[in-house]
ChimeraX commands (.cxc) that place a marker at each C-alpha (Angstrom):
marker #1 position -82.91,-75.07,137.30 radius 0.5
marker #1 position -83.89,-71.81,136.02 radius 0.5
marker #1 position -82.25,-70.41,133.13 radius 0.5
marker #1 position -82.19,-66.46,132.53 radius 0.5
marker #1 position -82.76,-64.84,129.40 radius 0.5
marker #1 position -80.61,-62.26,127.71 radius 0.5
marker #1 position -81.45,-58.68,128.49 radius 0.5
marker #1 position -81.10,-57.06,125.33 radius 0.5
marker #1 position -80.83,-53.57,127.09 radius 0.5
marker #1 position -77.71,-54.34,129.30 radius 0.5
marker #1 position -76.33,-57.55,127.50 radius 0.5
marker #1 position -76.65,-59.38,131.09 radius 0.5
marker #1 position -78.85,-62.33,131.86 radius 0.5
marker #1 position -82.01,-61.49,133.84 radius 0.5
marker #1 position -85.31,-63.01,134.41 radius 0.5
marker #1 position -87.09,-61.69,131.50 radius 0.5
marker #1 position -86.41,-60.13,128.06 radius 0.5
marker #1 position -87.71,-56.61,127.75 radius 0.5
marker #1 position -90.24,-55.99,124.88 radius 0.5
marker #1 position -88.45,-53.83,122.30 radius 0.5
marker #1 position -90.81,-51.55,120.25 radius 0.5
marker #1 position -91.12,-52.49,116.48 radius 0.5
marker #1 position -90.02,-50.04,113.98 radius 0.5
marker #1 position -91.79,-50.24,110.64 radius 0.5
marker #1 position -90.68,-48.67,107.31 radius 0.5
marker #1 position -93.24,-47.62,104.59 radius 0.5
marker #1 position -91.54,-45.54,101.58 radius 0.5
marker #1 position -91.50,-45.06,97.91 radius 0.5
marker #1 position -87.90,-45.97,97.93 radius 0.5
marker #1 position -88.09,-49.29,96.15 radius 0.5
marker #1 position -85.29,-51.94,96.75 radius 0.5
marker #1 position -83.08,-51.55,93.89 radius 0.5
marker #1 position -80.82,-48.77,95.45 radius 0.5
marker #1 position -79.18,-48.32,98.64 radius 0.5
marker #1 position -82.01,-45.90,100.18 radius 0.5
marker #1 position -83.89,-48.71,102.40 radius 0.5
marker #1 position -80.52,-50.31,103.92 radius 0.5
marker #1 position -79.21,-46.86,104.76 radius 0.5
marker #1 position -82.15,-45.98,106.72 radius 0.5
marker #1 position -82.04,-49.40,108.54 radius 0.5
marker #1 position -78.42,-48.73,109.23 radius 0.5
marker #1 position -79.28,-45.40,110.64 radius 0.5
marker #1 position -81.89,-46.80,113.00 radius 0.5
marker #1 position -79.35,-49.55,114.02 radius 0.5
marker #1 position -76.76,-47.11,114.79 radius 0.5
marker #1 position -78.84,-45.50,117.39 radius 0.5
marker #1 position -80.43,-48.57,118.62 radius 0.5
marker #1 position -78.71,-51.88,117.66 radius 0.5
marker #1 position -81.56,-54.12,119.19 radius 0.5
marker #1 position -84.18,-52.26,117.13 radius 0.5
marker #1 position -86.69,-54.66,115.68 radius 0.5
marker #1 position -87.40,-53.35,112.03 radius 0.5
marker #1 position -90.17,-54.51,109.98 radius 0.5
marker #1 position -91.09,-53.55,106.27 radius 0.5
marker #1 position -94.55,-52.43,105.32 radius 0.5
marker #1 position -93.60,-51.64,101.75 radius 0.5
marker #1 position -91.07,-49.94,99.92 radius 0.5
marker #1 position -93.16,-50.11,96.65 radius 0.5
marker #1 position -95.37,-46.92,97.14 radius 0.5
marker #1 position -95.45,-45.25,93.53 radius 0.5
marker #1 position -92.92,-42.42,93.81 radius 0.5
marker #1 position -94.14,-39.02,95.45 radius 0.5
marker #1 position -97.59,-40.78,95.88 radius 0.5
marker #1 position -98.59,-39.52,99.37 radius 0.5
marker #1 position -102.20,-40.63,98.86 radius 0.5
marker #1 position -101.13,-44.27,98.19 radius 0.5
marker #1 position -98.75,-44.01,101.14 radius 0.5
marker #1 position -101.53,-42.73,103.55 radius 0.5
marker #1 position -103.84,-45.43,102.54 radius 0.5
marker #1 position -101.28,-48.22,103.07 radius 0.5
marker #1 position -100.35,-46.92,106.35 radius 0.5
marker #1 position -104.27,-46.90,107.18 radius 0.5
marker #1 position -104.73,-50.47,106.13 radius 0.5
marker #1 position -101.64,-51.82,108.23 radius 0.5
marker #1 position -100.99,-49.90,111.50 radius 0.5
marker #1 position -103.54,-51.56,113.73 radius 0.5
marker #1 position -102.17,-54.86,113.20 radius 0.5
marker #1 position -98.98,-53.85,115.10 radius 0.5
marker #1 position -98.58,-53.93,118.92 radius 0.5
marker #1 position -98.87,-51.08,121.16 radius 0.5
marker #1 position -95.64,-49.01,121.23 radius 0.5
marker #1 position -94.95,-49.57,117.45 radius 0.5
marker #1 position -93.20,-46.71,115.89 radius 0.5
marker #1 position -94.16,-46.27,112.11 radius 0.5
marker #1 position -91.49,-44.35,109.80 radius 0.5
marker #1 position -93.49,-43.27,106.63 radius 0.5
marker #1 position -91.32,-41.59,103.99 radius 0.5
marker #1 position -92.97,-40.50,100.90 radius 0.5
marker #1 position -91.75,-36.90,100.45 radius 0.5
marker #1 position -91.65,-34.92,97.53 radius 0.5
marker #1 position -90.99,-31.87,99.51 radius 0.5
marker #1 position -87.84,-33.26,101.18 radius 0.5
marker #1 position -85.35,-30.25,101.89 radius 0.5
marker #1 position -88.16,-27.67,101.92 radius 0.5
marker #1 position -89.90,-26.01,104.69 radius 0.5
marker #1 position -92.23,-28.75,105.20 radius 0.5
marker #1 position -92.08,-30.06,108.91 radius 0.5
marker #1 position -90.49,-33.38,110.25 radius 0.5
marker #1 position -93.31,-34.67,112.92 radius 0.5
marker #1 position -94.03,-37.22,115.33 radius 0.5
marker #1 position -97.75,-38.24,115.83 radius 0.5
marker #1 position -98.75,-40.17,118.97 radius 0.5
marker #1 position -102.00,-42.13,118.35 radius 0.5
marker #1 position -103.41,-45.43,119.22 radius 0.5
marker #1 position -100.63,-46.35,121.66 radius 0.5
marker #1 position -98.19,-45.98,118.67 radius 0.5
marker #1 position -95.99,-43.30,117.17 radius 0.5
marker #1 position -95.57,-42.12,113.56 radius 0.5
marker #1 position -92.55,-40.27,112.15 radius 0.5
marker #1 position -92.28,-38.59,108.87 radius 0.5
marker #1 position -92.94,-35.42,106.92 radius 0.5
marker #1 position -95.96,-33.00,107.50 radius 0.5
marker #1 position -97.45,-33.53,103.99 radius 0.5
marker #1 position -100.69,-35.19,104.60 radius 0.5
marker #1 position -99.30,-38.94,104.87 radius 0.5
marker #1 position -100.81,-39.15,108.19 radius 0.5
marker #1 position -104.28,-37.97,107.09 radius 0.5
marker #1 position -105.96,-41.08,107.88 radius 0.5
marker #1 position -104.54,-41.45,111.24 radius 0.5
marker #1 position -105.58,-37.91,112.18 radius 0.5
marker #1 position -109.23,-38.80,111.12 radius 0.5
marker #1 position -109.33,-42.56,112.89 radius 0.5
marker #1 position -107.28,-41.35,115.98 radius 0.5
marker #1 position -109.09,-38.03,116.97 radius 0.5
marker #1 position -107.28,-38.07,120.37 radius 0.5
marker #1 position -103.92,-37.78,118.55 radius 0.5
marker #1 position -101.16,-35.53,119.44 radius 0.5
marker #1 position -98.65,-34.06,116.95 radius 0.5
marker #1 position -95.08,-32.90,117.83 radius 0.5
marker #1 position -92.96,-30.79,115.28 radius 0.5
marker #1 position -89.49,-32.23,115.49 radius 0.5
marker #1 position -87.00,-29.33,116.10 radius 0.5
marker #1 position -84.24,-31.04,118.35 radius 0.5
marker #1 position -81.56,-31.31,115.95 radius 0.5
marker #1 position -79.31,-33.19,118.35 radius 0.5
marker #1 position -81.53,-36.41,117.41 radius 0.5
marker #1 position -80.61,-35.98,113.75 radius 0.5
marker #1 position -77.50,-37.51,112.13 radius 0.5
marker #1 position -74.66,-34.93,111.68 radius 0.5
marker #1 position -74.96,-32.60,108.60 radius 0.5
marker #1 position -78.24,-33.89,107.37 radius 0.5
marker #1 position -78.54,-34.19,103.50 radius 0.5
marker #1 position -81.30,-31.96,102.04 radius 0.5
marker #1 position -82.35,-35.07,99.67 radius 0.5
marker #1 position -82.38,-37.81,102.30 radius 0.5
marker #1 position -84.23,-37.04,105.60 radius 0.5
marker #1 position -85.39,-40.42,105.63 radius 0.5
marker #1 position -81.89,-41.60,106.78 radius 0.5
marker #1 position -80.70,-38.45,108.43 radius 0.5
marker #1 position -83.83,-37.36,110.36 radius 0.5
marker #1 position -86.62,-39.68,110.54 radius 0.5
marker #1 position -84.73,-42.79,111.00 radius 0.5
marker #1 position -82.47,-41.62,113.93 radius 0.5
marker #1 position -85.64,-39.91,115.53 radius 0.5
marker #1 position -87.51,-43.12,115.43 radius 0.5
marker #1 position -84.59,-45.07,116.92 radius 0.5
marker #1 position -84.62,-42.43,119.69 radius 0.5
marker #1 position -88.18,-43.07,120.21 radius 0.5
marker #1 position -87.50,-46.77,120.52 radius 0.5
marker #1 position -84.90,-45.96,123.32 radius 0.5
marker #1 position -87.40,-44.50,125.22 radius 0.5
marker #1 position -87.09,-40.54,124.49 radius 0.5
marker #1 position -90.34,-39.01,124.92 radius 0.5
marker #1 position -92.15,-37.20,121.95 radius 0.5
marker #1 position -92.15,-33.90,123.76 radius 0.5
marker #1 position -88.35,-33.97,123.80 radius 0.5
marker #1 position -88.27,-33.49,120.05 radius 0.5
marker #1 position -90.09,-30.39,120.07 radius 0.5
marker #1 position -93.67,-28.60,120.46 radius 0.5
marker #1 position -96.97,-29.77,120.11 radius 0.5
marker #1 position -98.81,-28.58,116.86 radius 0.5
marker #1 position -102.35,-28.48,115.74 radius 0.5
marker #1 position -102.15,-27.36,112.14 radius 0.5
marker #1 position -100.95,-30.63,110.65 radius 0.5
marker #1 position -101.14,-30.95,106.79 radius 0.5
marker #1 position -104.17,-32.84,105.58 radius 0.5
marker #1 position -104.99,-34.35,102.15 radius 0.5
marker #1 position -107.92,-32.80,100.91 radius 0.5
marker #1 position -111.31,-34.56,101.84 radius 0.5
marker #1 position -110.00,-38.21,101.65 radius 0.5
marker #1 position -113.11,-39.65,103.09 radius 0.5
marker #1 position -115.56,-37.46,101.14 radius 0.5
marker #1 position -117.44,-37.57,98.91 radius 0.5
marker #1 position -117.90,-41.36,98.11 radius 0.5
marker #1 position -115.03,-42.39,95.60 radius 0.5
marker #1 position -112.41,-44.59,94.71 radius 0.5
marker #1 position -109.40,-44.07,97.17 radius 0.5
marker #1 position -107.19,-46.81,96.11 radius 0.5
marker #1 position -106.53,-49.58,93.38 radius 0.5
marker #1 position -104.26,-52.47,94.37 radius 0.5
marker #1 position -102.33,-54.54,92.31 radius 0.5
marker #1 position -104.87,-57.03,91.47 radius 0.5
marker #1 position -107.16,-54.41,90.23 radius 0.5
marker #1 position -109.49,-54.13,93.29 radius 0.5
marker #1 position -110.96,-50.78,93.50 radius 0.5
marker #1 position -111.17,-49.87,97.17 radius 0.5
marker #1 position -113.93,-47.12,97.78 radius 0.5
marker #1 position -114.18,-45.03,100.94 radius 0.5
marker #1 position -117.36,-46.52,102.01 radius 0.5
marker #1 position -117.38,-47.98,105.44 radius 0.5
marker #1 position -119.59,-50.34,107.18 radius 0.5
marker #1 position -120.93,-47.43,109.25 radius 0.5
marker #1 position -122.37,-45.95,105.90 radius 0.5
marker #1 position -124.66,-48.99,105.45 radius 0.5
marker #1 position -125.17,-52.30,106.95 radius 0.5
marker #1 position -127.71,-53.96,104.81 radius 0.5
marker #1 position -126.67,-54.64,101.30 radius 0.5
marker #1 position -129.98,-56.25,100.13 radius 0.5
marker #1 position -131.37,-53.22,98.32 radius 0.5
marker #1 position -128.16,-51.43,97.60 radius 0.5
marker #1 position -126.35,-50.80,94.35 radius 0.5
marker #1 position -123.22,-48.84,93.34 radius 0.5
marker #1 position -122.80,-46.86,90.16 radius 0.5
marker #1 position -119.28,-46.50,88.72 radius 0.5
marker #1 position -118.36,-45.08,85.48 radius 0.5
marker #1 position -122.14,-45.96,83.93 radius 0.5
marker #1 position -121.83,-49.53,85.50 radius 0.5
marker #1 position -124.35,-50.55,88.07 radius 0.5
marker #1 position -123.02,-53.13,90.63 radius 0.5
marker #1 position -125.61,-55.11,92.51 radius 0.5
marker #1 position -123.82,-58.03,93.43 radius 0.5
marker #1 position -122.35,-58.19,96.90 radius 0.5
marker #1 position -120.17,-61.12,98.14 radius 0.5
marker #1 position -118.71,-62.61,101.17 radius 0.5
marker #1 position -115.65,-63.98,99.44 radius 0.5
marker #1 position -114.07,-63.92,95.82 radius 0.5
marker #1 position -115.09,-67.37,94.53 radius 0.5
marker #1 position -118.45,-67.26,95.95 radius 0.5
marker #1 position -119.85,-67.18,92.32 radius 0.5
marker #1 position -118.16,-68.15,89.07 radius 0.5
marker #1 position -119.28,-64.97,87.16 radius 0.5
marker #1 position -116.60,-62.72,86.15 radius 0.5
marker #1 position -118.89,-59.44,86.57 radius 0.5
marker #1 position -117.70,-56.91,89.00 radius 0.5
marker #1 position -119.12,-57.37,92.63 radius 0.5
marker #1 position -118.68,-55.58,95.82 radius 0.5
marker #1 position -117.19,-57.04,98.95 radius 0.5
marker #1 position -115.81,-55.79,102.18 radius 0.5
marker #1 position -112.16,-55.48,102.11 radius 0.5
marker #1 position -109.66,-56.28,104.83 radius 0.5
marker #1 position -108.97,-52.63,105.20 radius 0.5
marker #1 position -112.43,-51.96,106.30 radius 0.5
marker #1 position -113.64,-50.36,103.14 radius 0.5
marker #1 position -116.14,-51.62,100.33 radius 0.5
marker #1 position -114.27,-52.90,97.29 radius 0.5
marker #1 position -115.29,-53.58,93.73 radius 0.5
marker #1 position -113.57,-56.76,92.38 radius 0.5
marker #1 position -113.71,-59.47,89.66 radius 0.5
marker #1 position -113.00,-62.78,90.38 radius 0.5
marker #1 position -109.83,-63.86,88.71 radius 0.5
marker #1 position -109.47,-60.53,86.90 radius 0.5
marker #1 position -109.09,-56.73,87.39 radius 0.5
marker #1 position -112.19,-54.65,88.19 radius 0.5
marker #1 position -110.17,-51.34,87.58 radius 0.5
marker #1 position -109.73,-52.59,83.58 radius 0.5
marker #1 position -113.31,-53.73,83.37 radius 0.5
marker #1 position -114.83,-50.56,84.74 radius 0.5
marker #1 position -111.84,-48.35,83.24 radius 0.5
marker #1 position -111.55,-46.99,86.93 radius 0.5
marker #1 position -108.91,-44.62,88.41 radius 0.5
marker #1 position -108.30,-43.40,91.68 radius 0.5
marker #1 position -110.73,-40.53,92.72 radius 0.5
marker #1 position -113.46,-41.61,90.43 radius 0.5
marker #1 position -116.83,-40.89,91.81 radius 0.5
marker #1 position -118.95,-43.72,93.00 radius 0.5
marker #1 position -122.73,-43.49,93.59 radius 0.5
marker #1 position -124.33,-45.49,96.23 radius 0.5
marker #1 position -128.11,-45.99,96.13 radius 0.5
marker #1 position -129.98,-47.85,99.30 radius 0.5
marker #1 position -133.28,-47.46,97.75 radius 0.5
marker #1 position -135.52,-50.66,96.85 radius 0.5
marker link #1:1,2 radius 0.2
marker link #1:2,3 radius 0.2
marker link #1:3,4 radius 0.2
marker link #1:4,5 radius 0.2
marker link #1:5,6 radius 0.2
marker link #1:6,7 radius 0.2
marker link #1:7,8 radius 0.2
marker link #1:8,9 radius 0.2
marker link #1:9,10 radius 0.2
marker link #1:10,11 radius 0.2
marker link #1:11,12 radius 0.2
marker link #1:12,13 radius 0.2
marker link #1:13,14 radius 0.2
marker link #1:14,15 radius 0.2
marker link #1:15,16 radius 0.2
marker link #1:16,17 radius 0.2
marker link #1:17,18 radius 0.2
marker link #1:18,19 radius 0.2
marker link #1:19,20 radius 0.2
marker link #1:20,21 radius 0.2
marker link #1:21,22 radius 0.2
marker link #1:22,23 radius 0.2
marker link #1:23,24 radius 0.2
marker link #1:24,25 radius 0.2
marker link #1:25,26 radius 0.2
marker link #1:26,27 radius 0.2
marker link #1:27,28 radius 0.2
marker link #1:28,29 radius 0.2
marker link #1:29,30 radius 0.2
marker link #1:30,31 radius 0.2
marker link #1:31,32 radius 0.2
marker link #1:32,33 radius 0.2
marker link #1:33,34 radius 0.2
marker link #1:34,35 radius 0.2
marker link #1:35,36 radius 0.2
marker link #1:36,37 radius 0.2
marker link #1:37,38 radius 0.2
marker link #1:38,39 radius 0.2
marker link #1:39,40 radius 0.2
marker link #1:40,41 radius 0.2
marker link #1:41,42 radius 0.2
marker link #1:42,43 radius 0.2
marker link #1:43,44 radius 0.2
marker link #1:44,45 radius 0.2
marker link #1:45,46 radius 0.2
marker link #1:46,47 radius 0.2
marker link #1:47,48 radius 0.2
marker link #1:48,49 radius 0.2
marker link #1:49,50 radius 0.2
marker link #1:50,51 radius 0.2
marker link #1:51,52 radius 0.2
marker link #1:52,53 radius 0.2
marker link #1:53,54 radius 0.2
marker link #1:54,55 radius 0.2
marker link #1:55,56 radius 0.2
marker link #1:56,57 radius 0.2
marker link #1:57,58 radius 0.2
marker link #1:58,59 radius 0.2
marker link #1:59,60 radius 0.2
marker link #1:60,61 radius 0.2
marker link #1:61,62 radius 0.2
marker link #1:62,63 radius 0.2
marker link #1:63,64 radius 0.2
marker link #1:64,65 radius 0.2
marker link #1:65,66 radius 0.2
marker link #1:66,67 radius 0.2
marker link #1:67,68 radius 0.2
marker link #1:68,69 radius 0.2
marker link #1:69,70 radius 0.2
marker link #1:70,71 radius 0.2
marker link #1:71,72 radius 0.2
marker link #1:72,73 radius 0.2
marker link #1:73,74 radius 0.2
marker link #1:74,75 radius 0.2
marker link #1:75,76 radius 0.2
marker link #1:76,77 radius 0.2
marker link #1:77,78 radius 0.2
marker link #1:78,79 radius 0.2
marker link #1:79,80 radius 0.2
marker link #1:80,81 radius 0.2
marker link #1:81,82 radius 0.2
marker link #1:82,83 radius 0.2
marker link #1:83,84 radius 0.2
marker link #1:84,85 radius 0.2
marker link #1:85,86 radius 0.2
marker link #1:86,87 radius 0.2
marker link #1:87,88 radius 0.2
marker link #1:88,89 radius 0.2
marker link #1:89,90 radius 0.2
marker link #1:90,91 radius 0.2
marker link #1:91,92 radius 0.2
marker link #1:92,93 radius 0.2
marker link #1:93,94 radius 0.2
marker link #1:94,95 radius 0.2
marker link #1:95,96 radius 0.2
marker link #1:96,97 radius 0.2
marker link #1:97,98 radius 0.2
marker link #1:98,99 radius 0.2
marker link #1:99,100 radius 0.2
marker link #1:100,101 radius 0.2
marker link #1:101,102 radius 0.2
marker link #1:102,103 radius 0.2
marker link #1:103,104 radius 0.2
marker link #1:104,105 radius 0.2
marker link #1:105,106 radius 0.2
marker link #1:106,107 radius 0.2
marker link #1:107,108 radius 0.2
marker link #1:108,109 radius 0.2
marker link #1:109,110 radius 0.2
marker link #1:110,111 radius 0.2
marker link #1:111,112 radius 0.2
marker link #1:112,113 radius 0.2
marker link #1:113,114 radius 0.2
marker link #1:114,115 radius 0.2
marker link #1:115,116 radius 0.2
marker link #1:116,117 radius 0.2
marker link #1:117,118 radius 0.2
marker link #1:118,119 radius 0.2
marker link #1:119,120 radius 0.2
marker link #1:120,121 radius 0.2
marker link #1:121,122 radius 0.2
marker link #1:122,123 radius 0.2
marker link #1:123,124 radius 0.2
marker link #1:124,125 radius 0.2
marker link #1:125,126 radius 0.2
marker link #1:126,127 radius 0.2
marker link #1:127,128 radius 0.2
marker link #1:128,129 radius 0.2
marker link #1:129,130 radius 0.2
marker link #1:130,131 radius 0.2
marker link #1:131,132 radius 0.2
marker link #1:132,133 radius 0.2
marker link #1:133,134 radius 0.2
marker link #1:134,135 radius 0.2
marker link #1:135,136 radius 0.2
marker link #1:136,137 radius 0.2
marker link #1:137,138 radius 0.2
marker link #1:138,139 radius 0.2
marker link #1:139,140 radius 0.2
marker link #1:140,141 radius 0.2
marker link #1:141,142 radius 0.2
marker link #1:142,143 radius 0.2
marker link #1:143,144 radius 0.2
marker link #1:144,145 radius 0.2
marker link #1:145,146 radius 0.2
marker link #1:146,147 radius 0.2
marker link #1:147,148 radius 0.2
marker link #1:148,149 radius 0.2
marker link #1:149,150 radius 0.2
marker link #1:150,151 radius 0.2
marker link #1:151,152 radius 0.2
marker link #1:152,153 radius 0.2
marker link #1:153,154 radius 0.2
marker link #1:154,155 radius 0.2
marker link #1:155,156 radius 0.2
marker link #1:156,157 radius 0.2
marker link #1:157,158 radius 0.2
marker link #1:158,159 radius 0.2
marker link #1:159,160 radius 0.2
marker link #1:160,161 radius 0.2
marker link #1:161,162 radius 0.2
marker link #1:162,163 radius 0.2
marker link #1:163,164 radius 0.2
marker link #1:164,165 radius 0.2
marker link #1:165,166 radius 0.2
marker link #1:166,167 radius 0.2
marker link #1:167,168 radius 0.2
marker link #1:168,169 radius 0.2
marker link #1:169,170 radius 0.2
marker link #1:170,171 radius 0.2
marker link #1:171,172 radius 0.2
marker link #1:172,173 radius 0.2
marker link #1:173,174 radius 0.2
marker link #1:174,175 radius 0.2
marker link #1:175,176 radius 0.2
marker link #1:176,177 radius 0.2
marker link #1:177,178 radius 0.2
marker link #1:178,179 radius 0.2
marker link #1:179,180 radius 0.2
marker link #1:180,181 radius 0.2
marker link #1:181,182 radius 0.2
marker link #1:182,183 radius 0.2
marker link #1:183,184 radius 0.2
marker link #1:184,185 radius 0.2
marker link #1:185,186 radius 0.2
marker link #1:186,187 radius 0.2
marker link #1:187,188 radius 0.2
marker link #1:188,189 radius 0.2
marker link #1:189,190 radius 0.2
marker link #1:190,191 radius 0.2
marker link #1:191,192 radius 0.2
marker link #1:192,193 radius 0.2
marker link #1:193,194 radius 0.2
marker link #1:194,195 radius 0.2
marker link #1:195,196 radius 0.2
marker link #1:196,197 radius 0.2
marker link #1:197,198 radius 0.2
marker link #1:198,199 radius 0.2
marker link #1:199,200 radius 0.2
marker link #1:200,201 radius 0.2
marker link #1:201,202 radius 0.2
marker link #1:202,203 radius 0.2
marker link #1:203,204 radius 0.2
marker link #1:204,205 radius 0.2
marker link #1:205,206 radius 0.2
marker link #1:206,207 radius 0.2
marker link #1:207,208 radius 0.2
marker link #1:208,209 radius 0.2
marker link #1:209,210 radius 0.2
marker link #1:210,211 radius 0.2
marker link #1:211,212 radius 0.2
marker link #1:212,213 radius 0.2
marker link #1:213,214 radius 0.2
marker link #1:214,215 radius 0.2
marker link #1:215,216 radius 0.2
marker link #1:216,217 radius 0.2
marker link #1:217,218 radius 0.2
marker link #1:218,219 radius 0.2
marker link #1:219,220 radius 0.2
marker link #1:220,221 radius 0.2
marker link #1:221,222 radius 0.2
marker link #1:222,223 radius 0.2
marker link #1:223,224 radius 0.2
marker link #1:224,225 radius 0.2
marker link #1:225,226 radius 0.2
marker link #1:226,227 radius 0.2
marker link #1:227,228 radius 0.2
marker link #1:228,229 radius 0.2
marker link #1:229,230 radius 0.2
marker link #1:230,231 radius 0.2
marker link #1:231,232 radius 0.2
marker link #1:232,233 radius 0.2
marker link #1:233,234 radius 0.2
marker link #1:234,235 radius 0.2
marker link #1:235,236 radius 0.2
marker link #1:236,237 radius 0.2
marker link #1:237,238 radius 0.2
marker link #1:238,239 radius 0.2
marker link #1:239,240 radius 0.2
marker link #1:240,241 radius 0.2
marker link #1:241,242 radius 0.2
marker link #1:242,243 radius 0.2
marker link #1:243,244 radius 0.2
marker link #1:244,245 radius 0.2
marker link #1:245,246 radius 0.2
marker link #1:246,247 radius 0.2
marker link #1:247,248 radius 0.2
marker link #1:248,249 radius 0.2
marker link #1:249,250 radius 0.2
marker link #1:250,251 radius 0.2
marker link #1:251,252 radius 0.2
marker link #1:252,253 radius 0.2
marker link #1:253,254 radius 0.2
marker link #1:254,255 radius 0.2
marker link #1:255,256 radius 0.2
marker link #1:256,257 radius 0.2
marker link #1:257,258 radius 0.2
marker link #1:258,259 radius 0.2
marker link #1:259,260 radius 0.2
marker link #1:260,261 radius 0.2
marker link #1:261,262 radius 0.2
marker link #1:262,263 radius 0.2
marker link #1:263,264 radius 0.2
marker link #1:264,265 radius 0.2
marker link #1:265,266 radius 0.2
marker link #1:266,267 radius 0.2
marker link #1:267,268 radius 0.2
marker link #1:268,269 radius 0.2
marker link #1:269,270 radius 0.2
marker link #1:270,271 radius 0.2
view
């Protein structure tokens, strides 16, 4: 005997369950206050069947660059149709634009402040829409909480099938963070003290004769995994985000190298 599945859109049993888009959340809100819960409530008020996934809410406050990197490192793991809500928004309430970016068969919703810069670079065929259709906002949006009152309901409307063009016009002058991918430098330091550079595999494929110079320290050791050698000296390794990282087995490369984000990195491929 065949057993039908519950259709989440109609509440009736049918032959199949429709695939519901995932809505991810990436913010600097933390989890101690009501902010994240309120954003989720605003989404569920528009689409009670929304599938919500937290990327992180621990982006350092107002750190747009960190938010941009974290989104870059995670968005491709999600399925087609995913809607990413990214809110690191020190300009909330100002004239900065709310936007939707359509790229890689996914959507990105948030402020036009550079947080989607890596998406623009990695997905050159993207389209960006300025969200001007206020009918999709919550009533009387707060000037301090656009995550709840604008971005959350817009994302929920997208998950209900509203097309991006319904929210506003296409724009081509998005705000971008200044030269994130050039010159060579550290673009992120994670909680383990790994120093993520913006060096990609396209830059060089053979590490046999390569070495890096960071804050006067030369790094010649390239490893395939952290425990490949018991040495506690810094080494280079390809990280999961696709960038070359400087690490220390069981320690913090950032502390040993006294490295900070944006520190320059010299790469030599000579013998």
